[in-house]
Backbone as a chain_set.jsonl record, in Angstrom:
{"seq": "MDIERLSAENEMLRSRLSGLTDAILRISEDLDLDVVLQEVVDGARMLTGARYGAITTLDGAGELQDVLFSGLSPEDEQMVVGYERGMELFRYLSGMDEPLRTSDFVAHLESVGFDGFQPHMGSFLGAQIRVRDRQVGAIFVGEKHDGSEFTHADEEAVEMFASQAAMALTNARRYGDEQRAMADLQALVSTSPVGCWWWTLPLRRSSWRTGRRAA", "coords": {"N": [[106.051, 61.681, 144.524], [104.769, 62.977, 142.431], [105.252, 65.623, 143.1], [108.022, 65.736, 142.848], [108.227, 65.212, 140.128], [106.852, 67.416, 139.012], [108.503, 69.443, 139.949], [110.849, 68.872, 138.565], [109.951, 69.267, 135.949], [109.313, 71.981, 136.043], [111.831, 73.065, 136.476], [113.081, 72.326, 134.115], [111.565, 73.84, 132.34], [112.189, 76.454, 133.18], [114.903, 76.46, 132.546], [114.771, 76.167, 129.773], [113.417, 78.518, 129.021], [115.274, 80.394, 129.886], [117.393, 79.761, 128.193], [116.185, 80.38, 125.743], [115.801, 83.14, 126.024], [118.474, 84.017, 126.187], [119.382, 83.237, 123.648], [117.787, 84.843, 121.992], [118.7, 87.376, 122.717], [121.324, 87.239, 121.753], [120.989, 87.102, 118.942], [120.08, 89.597, 118.504], [122.089, 91.363, 118.869], [123.734, 92.088, 116.792], [124.015, 93.555, 113.518], [124.928, 92.662, 111.154], [124.183, 90.7, 108.432], [125.13, 88.068, 107.781], [126.275, 87.301, 110.196], [124.029, 87.358, 111.883], [122.431, 85.351, 110.718], [124.045, 83.103, 111.226], [124.056, 83.13, 114.029], [121.371, 82.654, 114.531], [120.896, 80.016, 113.546], [122.742, 78.601, 115.067], [121.728, 79.182, 117.597], [119.235, 77.89, 117.504], [120.031, 75.224, 117.45], [121.241, 75.058, 119.982], [119.044, 75.518, 121.68], [117.52, 73.208, 121.315], [119.199, 71.091, 121.71], [120.438, 69.957, 119.5], [122.429, 68.21, 117.082], [122.897, 69.055, 114.47], [122.186, 71.777, 112.212], [120.354, 74.064, 110.096], [119.666, 76.957, 108.134], [117.439, 78.736, 106.059], [116.746, 81.378, 103.75], [114.275, 83.316, 102.028], [113.713, 85.226, 99.064], [112.018, 88.272, 97.976], [110.349, 87.286, 95.994], [109.851, 84.783, 96.801], [111.779, 82.929, 96.252], [114.567, 80.749, 96.863], [117.173, 82.079, 98.776], [119.327, 82.281, 100.728], [121.365, 79.735, 102.197], [122.478, 78.231, 105.041], [124.635, 76.341, 107.135], [125.066, 74.504, 110.234], [127.087, 72.801, 112.511], [127.56, 70.583, 110.884], [129.942, 68.267, 109.625], [132.768, 68.86, 107.438], [132.678, 66.888, 105.449], [130.035, 65.887, 105.61], [128.642, 68.225, 105.022], [129.446, 68.601, 102.404], [128.196, 66.441, 101.211], [125.513, 67.154, 101.491], [125.423, 69.568, 100.046], [126.18, 68.539, 97.612], [124.053, 66.965, 96.873], [121.961, 66.017, 94.3], [119.434, 67.084, 93.927], [119.368, 69.177, 95.63], [118.78, 72.023, 95.816], [116.114, 72.037, 95.074], [115.101, 70.474, 97.117], [115.564, 72.101, 99.417], [113.946, 74.252, 98.752], [111.479, 73.007, 98.891], [111.36, 72.293, 101.655], [111.579, 74.834, 102.814], [109.294, 76.035, 101.949], [107.143, 74.898, 103.247], [103.989, 74.954, 104.91], [103.492, 74.402, 107.569], [105.133, 73.461, 110.672], [107.612, 70.832, 110.555], [108.016, 67.796, 112.051], [109.712, 64.906, 112.676], [110.644, 61.475, 113.235], [112.236, 60.156, 111.5], [113.916, 61.468, 109.149], [114.999, 60.937, 106.589], [113.314, 58.886, 105.682], [110.941, 60.32, 105.528], [111.596, 62.126, 103.477], [111.889, 60.356, 101.337], [109.275, 59.539, 101.097], [108.069, 61.685, 99.914], [109.246, 61.86, 97.509], [111.997, 62.474, 97.379], [114.642, 60.826, 96.908], [117.626, 59.071, 97.984], [119.0, 60.872, 99.656], [121.75, 62.1, 101.462], [123.793, 63.091, 104.294], [122.585, 60.228, 106.229], [119.818, 60.898, 108.248], [117.994, 60.866, 111.213], [115.956, 61.885, 113.518], [114.269, 64.991, 113.17], [113.495, 68.455, 112.865], [111.685, 71.161, 111.677], [110.928, 74.612, 111.236], [108.997, 77.479, 110.274], [110.08, 80.754, 109.272], [108.56, 83.745, 109.618], [107.467, 86.941, 108.516], [105.035, 88.883, 109.531], [102.438, 87.823, 107.548], [104.004, 86.777, 105.634], [106.234, 84.392, 104.409], [109.628, 84.119, 105.078], [111.741, 82.433, 105.316], [113.281, 79.522, 106.848], [113.961, 77.417, 109.698], [115.972, 74.67, 110.548], [116.629, 71.732, 112.435], [118.532, 68.85, 113.411], [118.899, 65.482, 114.658], [119.335, 64.841, 117.88], [121.72, 65.361, 120.521], [121.573, 63.546, 122.634], [120.345, 61.42, 121.493], [117.588, 61.213, 121.582], [114.171, 61.874, 120.445], [112.846, 64.818, 118.828], [110.65, 66.937, 120.598], [107.245, 68.075, 121.276], [107.531, 70.324, 122.85], [110.064, 71.174, 122.056], [109.443, 71.914, 119.458], [107.676, 74.071, 119.901], [109.445, 75.852, 121.156], [111.311, 76.377, 119.096], [109.622, 77.552, 117.221], [108.854, 79.89, 118.6], [111.356, 81.081, 118.785], [111.895, 81.418, 116.082], [110.091, 83.431, 115.412], [111.219, 85.633, 116.66], [113.632, 85.63, 115.343], [112.828, 86.381, 112.827], [112.363, 89.143, 113.067], [114.955, 90.001, 113.709], [116.373, 89.296, 111.388], [115.031, 90.872, 109.508], [115.703, 93.453, 110.42], [118.481, 93.337, 110.074], [118.698, 93.044, 107.29], [117.519, 95.438, 106.468], [119.303, 97.269, 107.552], [121.606, 96.568, 106.105], [120.773, 97.274, 103.509], [120.487, 100.031, 103.85], [123.128, 100.753, 104.409], [124.385, 100.076, 101.995], [123.057, 101.822, 100.278], [123.913, 104.27, 101.323], [126.659, 104.045, 100.821], [126.631, 104.008, 98.027], [125.636, 106.579, 97.558], [127.663, 108.164, 98.662], [129.721, 107.446, 96.951], [128.725, 108.52, 94.587], [128.694, 111.258, 95.2], [131.429, 111.745, 95.576], [132.421, 111.423, 93.035], [131.09, 113.188, 91.462], [130.571, 116.291, 89.581], [131.594, 119.614, 90.691], [129.296, 121.08, 90.809], [127.398, 119.615, 92.147], [127.336, 120.209, 94.806], [125.193, 120.649, 96.485], [124.26, 118.319, 97.634], [125.25, 118.157, 100.124], [123.708, 119.637, 101.768], [121.316, 118.969, 103.594], [119.253, 120.316, 104.972], [118.396, 122.388, 103.319], [117.449, 120.865, 101.134], [115.364, 119.476, 102.347], [113.721, 121.622, 102.937], [113.033, 122.467, 100.368], [111.457, 120.306, 99.544], [109.279, 120.444, 101.218], [108.245, 122.855, 100.656], [108.929, 125.057, 102.119], [110.933, 127.966, 102.742], [114.454, 128.001, 102.947], [116.414, 128.954, 105.798]], "CA": [[106.572, 61.521, 143.17], [104.207, 64.034, 141.593], [105.956, 66.858, 143.44], [109.342, 65.65, 142.227], [108.059, 65.34, 138.68], [106.519, 68.805, 138.716], [109.698, 70.24, 140.208], [111.77, 68.639, 137.443], [109.379, 69.917, 134.766], [109.462, 73.429, 136.212], [113.241, 73.396, 136.289], [113.353, 72.218, 132.686], [110.926, 74.99, 131.699], [113.007, 77.637, 133.486], [116.136, 76.35, 131.77], [114.453, 76.415, 128.364], [113.112, 79.942, 128.868], [116.541, 81.112, 130.011], [118.12, 79.548, 126.944], [115.512, 81.129, 124.683], [116.115, 84.557, 126.235], [119.876, 84.222, 125.806], [119.498, 83.112, 122.197], [117.172, 86.033, 121.394], [119.615, 88.496, 122.945], [122.49, 87.115, 120.873], [120.678, 87.436, 117.551], [119.716, 91.015, 118.441], [123.262, 92.182, 119.178], [124.5, 92.417, 115.588], [123.212, 93.91, 112.353], [125.511, 92.033, 109.977], [123.26, 89.626, 108.078], [125.771, 86.76, 107.889], [126.417, 87.011, 111.626], [122.697, 87.075, 112.416], [122.038, 84.031, 110.226], [124.799, 82.093, 111.962], [123.592, 83.132, 115.418], [120.038, 82.055, 114.562], [120.955, 78.558, 113.415], [123.444, 78.092, 116.254], [120.799, 79.302, 118.718], [118.223, 76.837, 117.383], [120.683, 73.977, 117.887], [121.432, 75.122, 121.426], [117.746, 75.4, 122.339], [116.946, 71.871, 121.174], [120.207, 70.061, 121.927], [120.61, 69.285, 118.217], [123.777, 68.108, 116.511], [122.989, 69.734, 113.185], [121.197, 72.809, 111.954], [120.442, 74.809, 108.835], [118.693, 78.045, 107.998], [117.265, 79.231, 104.696], [115.953, 82.596, 103.593], [113.62, 83.474, 100.737], [113.659, 86.615, 98.621], [110.68, 88.83, 97.848], [109.561, 86.473, 95.07], [109.697, 83.45, 97.372], [112.842, 82.045, 95.786], [115.616, 80.472, 97.825], [118.183, 83.132, 98.737], [120.482, 81.892, 101.532], [121.372, 78.456, 102.898], [123.621, 78.236, 105.952], [124.635, 75.143, 107.955], [125.725, 74.561, 111.535], [127.316, 71.503, 113.126], [127.907, 69.542, 109.924], [131.354, 68.116, 109.287], [132.989, 69.227, 106.032], [132.249, 65.788, 104.586], [128.567, 65.871, 105.574], [128.178, 69.415, 104.31], [129.674, 68.378, 100.984], [127.155, 65.531, 100.74], [124.267, 67.908, 101.385], [125.571, 70.489, 98.925], [126.307, 67.768, 96.386], [122.825, 66.243, 96.539], [121.598, 66.523, 92.968], [118.176, 67.835, 93.999], [119.513, 69.951, 96.856], [118.061, 73.288, 95.781], [114.697, 71.703, 95.06], [114.772, 70.004, 98.461], [115.485, 73.226, 100.344], [112.75, 75.016, 98.402], [110.348, 72.256, 99.442], [111.35, 72.426, 103.107], [111.368, 76.237, 103.178], [107.956, 76.463, 101.543], [106.091, 74.199, 103.984], [103.114, 75.864, 105.656], [103.479, 74.037, 108.973], [106.38, 72.83, 111.134], [107.795, 69.42, 110.261], [108.724, 67.075, 113.109], [109.686, 63.495, 112.32], [111.699, 60.66, 113.834], [113.056, 59.608, 110.419], [113.914, 62.496, 108.108], [115.244, 60.333, 105.27], [112.09, 58.187, 105.286], [109.975, 61.343, 105.112], [111.99, 62.624, 102.16], [111.575, 59.329, 100.34], [107.819, 59.487, 100.934], [107.63, 62.816, 99.074], [109.938, 61.808, 96.225], [113.408, 62.84, 97.416], [115.404, 59.611, 97.215], [119.079, 59.119, 97.942], [119.596, 61.973, 100.418], [122.815, 61.788, 102.415], [123.954, 61.921, 105.164], [121.359, 59.715, 106.831], [119.41, 61.665, 109.426], [116.757, 60.373, 111.805], [115.067, 62.914, 114.058], [114.354, 66.259, 112.423], [112.48, 69.456, 113.182], [111.781, 72.372, 110.866], [109.901, 75.622, 111.526], [109.019, 78.591, 109.331], [110.364, 82.12, 109.705], [107.571, 84.582, 108.938], [107.282, 88.35, 108.841], [103.587, 88.999, 109.375], [101.929, 86.622, 106.879], [104.915, 86.412, 104.54], [107.293, 83.484, 104.809], [110.915, 84.639, 104.628], [112.778, 81.434, 105.485], [112.959, 78.41, 107.737], [115.02, 76.907, 110.562], [115.941, 73.221, 110.64], [117.588, 71.081, 113.327], [118.48, 67.405, 113.252], [119.654, 64.57, 115.508], [119.689, 65.316, 119.218], [122.959, 64.82, 121.078], [121.298, 62.412, 123.509], [119.711, 60.366, 120.721], [116.129, 61.227, 121.702], [113.459, 62.551, 119.371], [112.38, 66.167, 119.129], [109.348, 66.924, 121.256], [106.351, 69.21, 121.021], [108.137, 71.478, 123.523], [111.13, 71.646, 121.155], [108.778, 72.582, 118.337], [107.192, 75.367, 120.371], [110.601, 76.716, 121.405], [111.869, 76.804, 117.814], [108.662, 78.479, 116.615], [109.0, 81.168, 119.296], [112.657, 81.631, 118.386], [111.788, 81.829, 114.684], [109.386, 84.714, 115.35], [112.209, 86.648, 117.007], [114.628, 85.631, 114.271], [112.263, 87.137, 111.706], [112.614, 90.565, 113.312], [116.397, 90.229, 113.636], [116.763, 89.229, 109.979], [114.475, 92.055, 108.851], [116.533, 94.594, 110.813], [119.804, 93.193, 109.46], [118.574, 93.332, 105.857], [117.267, 96.867, 106.319], [120.569, 97.943, 107.834], [122.476, 96.338, 104.959], [120.279, 98.094, 102.39], [120.812, 101.433, 104.15], [124.57, 100.925, 104.269], [124.718, 100.069, 100.561], [122.553, 103.068, 99.7], [124.809, 105.329, 101.757], [127.924, 103.898, 100.1], [126.385, 104.436, 96.649], [125.507, 108.031, 97.568], [128.997, 108.729, 98.887], [130.486, 107.265, 95.721], [128.207, 109.488, 93.623], [129.146, 112.591, 95.589], [132.879, 111.863, 95.402], [132.767, 111.421, 91.612], [130.26, 114.151, 90.744], [131.145, 117.635, 89.405], [131.45, 120.546, 91.8], [127.938, 121.59, 90.802], [126.52, 118.806, 92.994], [127.632, 120.516, 96.202], [123.98, 120.753, 97.292], [123.976, 117.073, 98.362], [125.734, 118.291, 101.503], [122.824, 120.547, 102.486], [120.016, 118.317, 103.772], [118.228, 121.238, 105.44], [117.84, 123.076, 102.153], [116.663, 119.915, 100.343], [114.126, 119.236, 103.084], [112.878, 122.807, 102.769], [112.474, 122.471, 99.016], [110.41, 119.283, 99.424], [108.085, 120.838, 101.976], [107.767, 124.138, 100.161], [109.357, 126.173, 102.974], [112.196, 128.567, 102.356], [115.55, 127.742, 103.893], [116.869, 130.136, 106.475]], "C": [[106.052, 62.623, 142.246], [104.921, 65.357, 141.84], [107.327, 66.876, 142.792], [109.251, 65.831, 140.719], [107.757, 66.776, 138.288], [107.711, 69.719, 138.92], [110.694, 70.108, 139.056], [111.263, 69.332, 136.185], [109.511, 71.438, 134.851], [110.899, 73.87, 135.99], [113.607, 73.332, 134.815], [112.761, 73.409, 131.936], [111.729, 76.258, 131.946], [114.292, 77.632, 132.665], [115.889, 76.665, 130.3], [114.17, 77.893, 128.118], [114.378, 80.784, 128.972], [117.362, 80.977, 128.739], [117.522, 80.32, 125.795], [115.826, 82.611, 124.792], [117.543, 84.866, 125.802], [120.047, 84.193, 124.289], [118.922, 84.338, 121.492], [118.081, 87.244, 121.543], [120.796, 88.435, 121.985], [122.166, 87.516, 119.446], [120.312, 88.899, 117.388], [120.909, 91.938, 118.616], [124.01, 92.661, 117.947], [123.56, 92.736, 114.446], [123.819, 93.396, 111.049], [124.7, 90.783, 109.649], [123.891, 88.252, 108.245], [125.928, 86.341, 109.347], [125.078, 86.625, 112.232], [122.221, 85.687, 111.978], [122.735, 82.928, 111.013], [124.325, 81.999, 113.409], [122.221, 82.458, 115.524], [120.133, 80.538, 114.505], [121.711, 77.93, 114.577], [122.522, 78.12, 117.473], [119.733, 78.222, 118.69], [118.799, 75.488, 117.812], [120.824, 73.953, 119.407], [120.116, 74.903, 122.164], [117.233, 73.972, 122.36], [117.939, 70.751, 121.446], [120.516, 69.282, 120.661], [122.073, 69.262, 117.776], [123.933, 69.005, 115.28], [121.904, 70.802, 113.057], [121.401, 73.432, 110.594], [119.396, 75.909, 108.874], [118.638, 78.448, 106.532], [116.514, 80.549, 104.747], [115.414, 82.644, 102.176], [113.598, 84.943, 100.359], [112.208, 87.058, 98.469], [109.766, 88.037, 96.932], [109.343, 85.056, 95.585], [110.727, 82.454, 96.913], [113.919, 81.904, 96.855], [116.757, 81.471, 97.666], [119.459, 82.725, 99.477], [120.268, 80.503, 102.103], [122.634, 78.417, 103.739], [123.497, 77.045, 106.89], [125.339, 75.383, 109.281], [125.882, 73.129, 112.055], [127.682, 70.382, 112.181], [129.42, 69.471, 109.745], [131.542, 68.54, 107.835], [132.508, 68.147, 105.066], [130.726, 65.742, 104.466], [128.02, 67.066, 104.815], [128.347, 69.246, 102.807], [128.62, 67.442, 100.402], [125.832, 66.268, 100.558], [124.315, 68.828, 100.17], [125.589, 69.737, 97.598], [125.073, 66.973, 96.002], [122.226, 66.855, 95.285], [120.292, 67.321, 92.959], [118.164, 68.742, 95.229], [118.705, 71.233, 96.879], [116.555, 73.051, 95.804], [114.235, 71.247, 96.443], [114.623, 71.16, 99.437], [114.31, 74.143, 100.02], [111.507, 74.338, 98.968], [110.25, 72.46, 100.951], [111.036, 73.856, 103.533], [109.956, 76.7, 102.878], [106.819, 75.775, 102.278], [105.296, 75.184, 104.835], [103.159, 75.62, 107.152], [104.834, 73.454, 109.368], [106.407, 71.346, 110.767], [108.607, 68.796, 111.394], [108.582, 65.58, 112.831], [110.838, 62.763, 112.998], [112.618, 60.069, 112.779], [112.979, 60.542, 109.214], [114.079, 61.884, 106.723], [114.001, 59.595, 104.777], [111.023, 59.185, 104.838], [110.306, 61.855, 103.717], [111.644, 61.624, 101.063], [110.074, 59.274, 100.072], [107.296, 60.611, 100.052], [108.49, 62.929, 97.809], [111.39, 62.215, 96.207], [114.222, 61.631, 97.869], [116.902, 59.899, 97.231], [119.733, 60.236, 98.715], [120.617, 61.436, 101.407], [123.304, 63.092, 103.037], [122.621, 61.466, 105.745], [121.062, 60.499, 108.101], [118.075, 61.143, 109.916], [115.861, 61.499, 112.252], [115.344, 64.27, 113.412], [113.206, 67.156, 112.851], [112.72, 70.689, 112.33], [110.645, 73.313, 111.182], [110.096, 76.818, 110.61], [109.398, 79.911, 110.025], [109.435, 83.032, 108.912], [107.652, 86.026, 109.437], [105.84, 88.677, 108.485], [103.089, 87.715, 108.703], [102.862, 86.13, 105.781], [106.036, 85.524, 105.071], [108.623, 83.958, 104.221], [112.041, 83.634, 104.811], [112.321, 80.313, 106.4], [114.199, 78.018, 108.531], [114.861, 75.397, 110.659], [116.982, 72.744, 111.649], [117.421, 69.574, 113.187], [119.349, 66.676, 114.264], [120.053, 65.188, 116.853], [120.966, 64.634, 119.716], [122.698, 63.578, 121.925], [120.562, 61.275, 122.796], [118.2, 60.325, 120.801], [115.504, 61.952, 120.516], [113.078, 63.973, 119.803], [110.944, 66.104, 119.64], [108.488, 68.106, 120.815], [106.902, 70.472, 121.675], [109.276, 72.051, 122.689], [110.522, 72.442, 120.0], [108.289, 73.966, 118.734], [108.338, 76.343, 120.583], [111.181, 77.247, 120.097], [110.922, 77.774, 117.114], [108.748, 79.862, 117.27], [110.298, 81.854, 118.88], [112.595, 82.144, 116.958], [111.086, 83.172, 114.552], [110.321, 85.862, 115.714], [113.276, 86.76, 115.931], [114.133, 86.435, 113.075], [112.538, 88.623, 111.86], [114.103, 90.886, 113.178], [116.876, 90.224, 112.183], [116.257, 90.444, 109.209], [115.317, 93.28, 109.16], [117.899, 94.543, 110.143], [119.748, 93.511, 107.967], [118.353, 94.826, 105.62], [118.553, 97.662, 106.536], [121.533, 97.774, 106.66], [122.077, 97.172, 103.757], [120.643, 99.566, 102.609], [122.304, 101.695, 103.977], [124.991, 100.954, 102.798], [124.241, 101.349, 99.884], [123.456, 104.235, 100.072], [126.14, 105.274, 101.009], [127.775, 104.349, 98.65], [126.302, 105.957, 96.566], [126.862, 108.696, 97.749], [129.858, 108.601, 97.635], [130.044, 108.258, 94.655], [128.721, 110.887, 93.922], [130.628, 112.773, 95.282], [133.287, 111.914, 93.936], [131.989, 112.444, 90.802], [130.99, 115.488, 90.584], [130.873, 118.511, 90.624], [130.026, 121.063, 91.903], [126.976, 120.806, 91.673], [126.774, 119.051, 94.468], [126.392, 120.488, 97.095], [123.611, 119.46, 97.995], [124.39, 117.188, 99.818], [124.842, 119.185, 102.338], [121.448, 119.931, 102.674], [118.914, 119.259, 104.226], [117.574, 121.942, 104.271], [116.971, 122.116, 101.33], [115.336, 119.626, 101.022], [113.169, 120.401, 102.903], [112.246, 122.829, 101.383], [111.299, 121.477, 98.915], [109.132, 119.716, 100.13], [107.53, 122.18, 101.543], [108.157, 125.311, 101.034], [110.695, 126.713, 102.476], [113.239, 128.277, 103.419], [115.979, 129.05, 104.529], [118.197, 130.609, 105.908]], "O": [[106.78, 63.135, 141.396], [105.167, 66.121, 140.907], [107.754, 67.896, 142.252], [110.078, 66.508, 140.108], [108.339, 67.298, 137.337], [107.912, 70.663, 138.157], [111.301, 71.088, 138.625], [112.046, 69.917, 135.437], [109.788, 72.1, 133.851], [111.155, 74.914, 135.391], [114.351, 74.177, 134.318], [113.378, 73.929, 131.006], [111.93, 77.054, 131.029], [114.718, 78.667, 132.153], [116.691, 77.342, 129.657], [114.626, 78.459, 127.124], [114.542, 81.765, 128.246], [117.953, 81.946, 128.262], [118.248, 80.86, 124.96], [116.088, 83.271, 123.786], [117.789, 85.865, 125.126], [120.762, 85.015, 123.718], [119.491, 84.819, 120.512], [118.221, 88.043, 120.617], [121.224, 89.463, 121.461], [122.964, 88.192, 118.797], [120.239, 89.399, 116.266], [120.771, 93.157, 118.524], [124.845, 93.559, 118.05], [122.433, 92.242, 114.408], [123.292, 93.659, 109.968], [124.548, 89.903, 110.497], [123.257, 87.351, 108.796], [125.74, 85.175, 109.692], [124.997, 85.672, 113.007], [121.671, 84.936, 112.783], [122.111, 81.946, 111.416], [124.207, 80.901, 113.953], [121.946, 81.767, 116.505], [119.522, 79.846, 115.319], [121.358, 76.84, 115.025], [122.532, 77.195, 118.286], [119.361, 77.69, 119.737], [118.115, 74.702, 118.467], [120.554, 72.933, 120.041], [120.076, 74.183, 123.162], [116.579, 73.564, 123.32], [117.565, 69.578, 121.418], [120.82, 68.091, 120.721], [122.841, 70.179, 118.065], [124.974, 69.631, 115.083], [120.858, 70.737, 113.702], [122.48, 73.343, 110.009], [118.378, 75.801, 109.558], [119.661, 78.495, 105.849], [115.742, 80.803, 105.671], [116.005, 82.094, 101.247], [113.478, 85.81, 101.225], [111.284, 86.312, 98.792], [108.545, 88.1, 97.069], [108.733, 84.227, 94.91], [110.579, 81.255, 97.152], [114.152, 82.817, 97.647], [117.25, 81.686, 96.559], [120.552, 82.815, 98.918], [119.148, 80.127, 102.451], [123.738, 78.554, 103.212], [122.411, 76.752, 107.389], [126.103, 76.336, 109.434], [124.932, 72.346, 112.042], [128.084, 69.312, 112.639], [130.097, 70.499, 109.717], [130.573, 68.575, 107.076], [131.99, 68.454, 103.993], [130.186, 65.581, 103.372], [127.057, 66.945, 104.059], [127.503, 69.687, 102.027], [128.194, 67.608, 99.259], [125.115, 66.034, 99.585], [123.382, 68.87, 99.368], [125.081, 70.225, 96.589], [125.035, 66.369, 94.93], [122.009, 68.064, 95.216], [120.078, 68.145, 92.071], [117.111, 69.039, 95.793], [118.013, 71.508, 97.86], [115.813, 73.773, 96.469], [113.137, 71.581, 96.888], [113.662, 71.202, 100.205], [113.737, 74.75, 100.924], [110.596, 75.003, 99.463], [109.176, 72.766, 101.468], [110.309, 74.07, 104.504], [109.473, 77.655, 103.485], [105.652, 76.028, 101.98], [105.852, 76.123, 105.405], [102.893, 76.534, 107.933], [105.595, 73.007, 108.511], [105.367, 70.693, 110.682], [109.736, 69.207, 111.664], [107.471, 65.056, 112.758], [111.875, 63.355, 113.297], [113.674, 59.532, 113.116], [112.091, 60.417, 108.37], [113.377, 62.267, 105.787], [113.667, 59.664, 103.594], [110.288, 58.928, 103.884], [109.42, 62.003, 102.875], [111.166, 62.002, 99.994], [109.65, 58.994, 98.951], [106.2, 60.506, 99.5], [108.471, 63.952, 97.124], [111.984, 62.3, 95.131], [114.459, 61.438, 99.062], [117.382, 60.833, 96.589], [120.901, 60.541, 98.476], [120.376, 60.447, 102.098], [123.241, 64.128, 102.374], [121.649, 62.221, 105.756], [121.948, 60.732, 108.923], [117.134, 60.992, 109.137], [115.081, 62.023, 111.456], [116.49, 64.637, 113.148], [112.106, 66.694, 113.155], [113.838, 71.201, 112.27], [109.513, 72.873, 111.378], [111.219, 77.134, 110.216], [109.078, 80.14, 111.191], [109.51, 83.089, 107.684], [107.876, 86.284, 110.62], [105.467, 88.742, 107.313], [103.297, 86.626, 109.238], [102.545, 85.172, 105.077], [106.701, 85.859, 106.052], [108.732, 84.173, 103.014], [113.19, 83.942, 104.494], [111.133, 80.172, 106.69], [115.33, 78.251, 108.104], [113.75, 74.895, 110.832], [118.086, 73.286, 111.711], [116.335, 69.077, 112.888], [120.395, 67.176, 114.678], [121.003, 65.967, 116.931], [121.249, 63.486, 119.375], [123.513, 62.656, 121.936], [120.198, 60.281, 123.424], [117.577, 59.485, 120.151], [116.196, 62.557, 119.697], [113.003, 64.277, 120.994], [110.135, 65.309, 119.162], [108.933, 68.998, 120.093], [106.764, 71.566, 121.129], [109.443, 73.268, 122.617], [111.024, 73.5, 119.622], [108.467, 74.927, 117.987], [108.231, 77.519, 120.236], [111.507, 78.43, 119.996], [111.377, 78.724, 116.478], [108.72, 80.882, 116.581], [110.326, 83.064, 118.652], [113.174, 83.185, 116.646], [111.436, 83.97, 113.683], [110.225, 86.946, 115.14], [113.766, 87.852, 115.642], [114.919, 87.092, 112.392], [112.905, 89.291, 110.893], [114.474, 91.912, 112.608], [117.695, 91.057, 111.796], [116.964, 90.985, 108.359], [115.617, 94.066, 108.261], [118.419, 95.565, 109.697], [120.642, 94.169, 107.436], [118.921, 95.408, 104.696], [118.851, 98.603, 105.8], [122.201, 98.729, 106.263], [122.934, 97.716, 103.062], [121.054, 100.258, 101.678], [122.698, 102.739, 103.459], [125.842, 101.75, 102.402], [124.93, 101.898, 99.025], [123.737, 105.095, 99.237], [126.685, 106.304, 100.612], [128.67, 104.991, 98.1], [126.826, 106.562, 95.631], [127.176, 109.675, 97.072], [130.62, 109.505, 97.291], [130.869, 108.782, 93.907], [129.133, 111.614, 93.018], [131.041, 113.823, 94.789], [134.375, 112.393, 93.615], [132.193, 112.565, 89.594], [131.908, 115.794, 91.344], [130.036, 118.191, 91.468], [129.591, 121.447, 92.989], [125.859, 121.26, 91.923], [126.464, 118.197, 95.299], [126.504, 120.325, 98.31], [122.742, 119.47, 98.867], [123.938, 116.409, 100.657], [125.162, 119.473, 103.491], [120.502, 120.322, 101.99], [117.747, 119.033, 103.903], [116.351, 122.082, 104.224], [115.89, 122.492, 100.878], [114.301, 119.54, 100.361], [111.964, 120.209, 102.737], [111.071, 123.167, 101.233], [110.283, 121.767, 98.284], [108.03, 119.391, 99.687], [106.468, 122.598, 102.006], [107.775, 126.446, 100.749], [111.481, 125.991, 101.864], [112.959, 128.301, 104.618], [115.922, 130.111, 103.907], [118.742, 131.613, 106.367]]}, "num_chains": 1, "name": "protein.A"}
C-alpha cells in the first residue's frame, strides 16, 4: 500500500510540475500586458483546478492598478464589480503580506469587516506577486472543480507561479513603455521641422555624448 501511495504521489507531483512548466511557458510567450495578465490568471486556475480566478496589479505607489477575472459568469462578475466596497476589498487582498488560504472566503471577509460580499465563495487561495521585495500584485483562485479545499501543495504551486508571473509582468510593462516611448518619438519626428533631421543619426548623437568625434 505504501508503494502504491508513493507512486500516486509521485505521479501527482510530476503532473503538477508539468502543468507549472507549461503555464510558465505560456506567460512568457507574449509581451502584451493584457494577454500576459489573462494567461497568468488562467494558468493559476489550471494549476489548482479552480473554477474562478482573479489577478490584481499595483502601481509604483502601491495603489490598485488592474483587476482581471477568469471563470466568472457575467452575472457573478457583475456582482463582484458591483460590490460597494469592491476596490477597498481588492486593495486589502492585494496588500496582504502572506498567502491567504481558507475553506470559507465569505466568512473570512466578514471576520475582517467586509460584509455582504457576493457571490458566495467557500474555498479560496491568494498569493502575492513580488518583484524583489516590492509587491506588484496578487493572484487569487476560488472553488475547486471537485469541491475539495485548496491544499498546502496548491499554495506552494501558486507561489512558485507568482514568482514567474512577476518577471513576465515586468517584461510586458517594460516592453509597453518602450513601445509608447518609440511611438511618441516617431510622432515628434514626423511633426518636427526639417531642422530636427539629426534624430535619424544615432551614431553622431552617441559620439556627442561620449565626447568622440563622428567619422
